[in-house]
Each structure stands twice: as structure tokens, then as C-alpha cells.
C-alpha positions in Angstrom: -16.8 13.7 -3.3 -17.1 16.0 -0.6 -14.5 19.0 -0.5 -12.3 18.6 2.5 -9.5 20.7 4.3 -6.0 20.2 3.3 -5.4 18.4 6.7 -8.1 15.8 6.8 -5.7 13.0 6.6 -5.2 13.3 10.4 -8.8 13.1 10.9 -9.9 10.1 8.7 -11.6 7.3 10.3 -9.5 3.7 9.8 -11.6 0.7 8.9 -10.5 -2.7 8.8 -11.8 -4.8 5.8 -11.0 -7.0 2.9 -10.5 -6.6 -0.9 -13.6 -8.6 -1.2 -15.9 -5.6 0.7 -18.0 -3.8 -1.2 -16.5 -0.6 0.7 -13.5 -1.3 -1.0 -14.8 -1.3 -4.5 -13.5 2.0 -5.2 -9.8 1.3 -4.1 -10.1 -2.3 -6.4 -11.5 -0.2 -9.5 -9.6 2.6 -9.3 -6.1 0.5 -9.0 -7.4 -1.9 -11.8 -7.7 1.2 -14.2 -4.5 3.1 -13.4 -2.3 -0.5 -13.4 -3.8 -0.9 -16.9 -3.4 2.7 -18.1 0.0 2.8 -16.7 1.5 -0.7 -17.8 -1.4 -2.0 -20.5 -1.1 -5.6 -21.4 1.3 -8.3 -21.0 0.9 -11.4 -23.6 -2.7 -10.2 -23.5 -3.1 -10.2 -19.8 -4.1 -6.6 -18.4 -1.8 -5.4 -16.0 -5.1 -5.1 -13.5 -4.7 -8.9 -13.1 -2.1 -8.4 -10.7 -4.8 -7.6 -8.2 -6.5 -11.1 -8.0 -2.7 -12.7 -7.9 -3.4 -13.2 -4.0 -6.6 -14.1 -2.6 -8.3 -11.8 -0.4 -7.9 -14.5 2.5 -3.9 -13.2 2.6 -5.1 -9.9 3.6 -7.5 -11.4 6.3 -6.4 -11.0 10.3 -6.8 -14.9 10.6 -3.7 -15.5 8.0 -1.6 -12.4 9.8 -2.9 -9.9 7.0 -4.6 -6.6 7.2 -6.3 -4.4 4.7 -7.4 -1.0 5.8 -9.4 2.0 4.3 -9.4 5.3 5.2 -12.9 6.9 5.4 -14.1 10.5 5.4 -17.9 10.9 5.9 -18.2 7.1 5.2 -16.6 7.4 1.8 -13.5 5.3 1.0 -10.4 7.7 0.3 -7.1 5.7 0.9 -6.0 2.4 1.7 -3.6 -0.5 1.7 -3.1 -3.7 2.9 -0.2 -6.3 4.0 0.1 -10.1 3.8 2.3 -12.2 6.0 5.4 -13.4 4.5 7.0 -15.0 7.8 6.8 -14.5 11.3 8.8 -11.5 11.5 7.8 -9.9 7.7 4.9 -8.6 6.0 4.6 -7.2 2.7 2.6 -4.0 2.0 0.1 -4.4 -1.0 -2.7 -2.2 -2.4 -1.6 1.1 -1.0 -4.2 3.4 -2.8 -5.4 7.0 -2.6 -8.7 8.5 -4.6 -7.4 10.2 -7.5 -9.4 13.1 -6.1 -7.6 13.3 -3.0 -4.0 13.3 -3.9 -1.3 15.1 -2.2 -2.8 15.6 1.1 -1.0 13.0 3.0 -3.1 10.1 2.8 -0.5 7.6 1.4 1.6 8.5 4.3 -1.4 7.7 6.8 -2.0 4.8 5.3 1.7 3.7 5.7 2.0 4.9 9.2 -1.3 2.7 10.1 0.1 -0.3 8.2 3.6 0.3 10.0 1.9 0.7 13.4 -0.5 -2.4 12.5 2.6 -4.8 11.7 4.7 -3.7 14.7 1.9 -4.5 17.1 1.9 -8.0 15.9 5.4 -8.3 16.4 6.7 -7.7 12.8 10.1 -6.7 12.8 10.6 -6.3 8.7 8.3 -4.8 5.8 8.9 -5.4 2.3 7.1 -3.7 -0.6 7.3 -3.3 -4.4 6.1 -0.6 -6.7 5.8 -0.4 -10.6 8.6 1.2 -12.5 6.2 4.1 -13.6 5.1 5.2 -10.2 7.8 7.9 -9.2 5.5 9.2 -6.6 5.5 6.0 -4.7 9.2 5.6 -5.2 9.2 9.1 -3.7 6.7 8.4 -0.9 8.6 5.2 0.1 12.3 6.9 0.3 10.8 9.8 2.2 9.5 7.1 5.0 12.8 5.7 5.3 12.5 2.3 3.1 15.6 1.2 1.8 15.5 0.4 -2.0 16.7 -3.0 -2.9 17.8 -1.6 -6.7 20.1 1.1 -7.8 18.2 4.4 -7.7 20.3 5.7 -10.6 19.4 2.4 -13.1 16.7 2.3 -15.9 13.6 1.6 -13.6 12.0 -0.1 -17.1 14.7 -2.7 -17.2 14.2 -3.5 -13.6 10.2 -3.7 -13.5 9.2 -4.3 -10.1 11.2 -1.8 -7.9 11.7 -3.3 -4.2 12.2 -1.8 -1.0 12.6 -2.9 2.7 12.6 -1.5 6.0 13.2 -2.6 9.3 10.7 -1.8 12.3 11.8 -1.2 15.8 11.5 -3.6 18.3 9.5 -3.7 21.4 12.3 -2.2 22.8 11.9 0.9 20.7 14.8 0.8 18.2 15.5 -0.8 14.8 18.5 -3.3 14.6 
């Protein structure tokens, strides 16, 4: 990986892609490894199986989804996606930052790009979940104004998937 300045998140290039695009391989590989390291196996099935839970088509524009990557010098450094739930709602999935480039604002940039894309499509609500062993994701979503749909003081392990939601501003400019 090239050495990059601390503010490179704002200069990364956004590319619309697909989970099955070879350019997305670093995202899929690193997320798979991290899921398995953090959560292990459940009934003999690796946690990384979550990545194949939804077909790639759910993240294509033709089905109301999006899959984007942030590139620096042609190399993927972050990414994320959403899939359509209904006319007003999308669910964010696959938010990733390359392990060599964390804490540089890339996840915030990914979320900003996903929110902007959703708003441009008339989406009013974003849903997302993260795992109980991802405190950095919980902190990110809270800092971005996502409302937790669980008790922040509860035992996250007992909850499992931690759900969040956020209302997006209407075309008029404010969220209801």
C-alpha cells in the first residue's frame, strides 16, 4: 500500500462496482477474514458466510442498490453498499476500510457517499446492523447520528446484531 497523507479520505475516487467485481476482492477477502476472526463458527458455518447471504444483484443499481469503493491510486481502500428494502428504505451493508488505512476518515466518507446516493434516489430511511464485537462501528454510527434500536447499556453479546436507523432529509432539506 502506498503511504498516504492523513486527509486522503477526501481525495479518494468513488467507483460504483459490484461485490463480484475483481476490484472488490480486497473488501470481500478482508471482511471474510475479520468476520471469522471476531465471531468464529456457528454450527460449523464460518461467520464469513454472512457475505454470501445476499446475492450480488441486491447491490446493483437495477435493483435499487449500490456498491461503491473508494480508490487511491487505483487501489481499493474502503467501500460499502446498500440494498433496497422498500420505496423509502435501504439497508447499509459491507462497510469496510482496509486494515492498513483505518482511523483516517474513510468509513465516514463511505457513509457520506452512501447517504448521498440514497437521498438522491428519494430514500428517507437507512437501516443497518453491526456485530456485537465491533465497538468501532457502533461508535461510528452513533457519531453520524444513527439511532440505536437497542439499549446501549445492555450486553451486546446477548443482543447479537446491533441495529441502527437514520432518517434522511427530505427533498425540502430536513428530516421529519
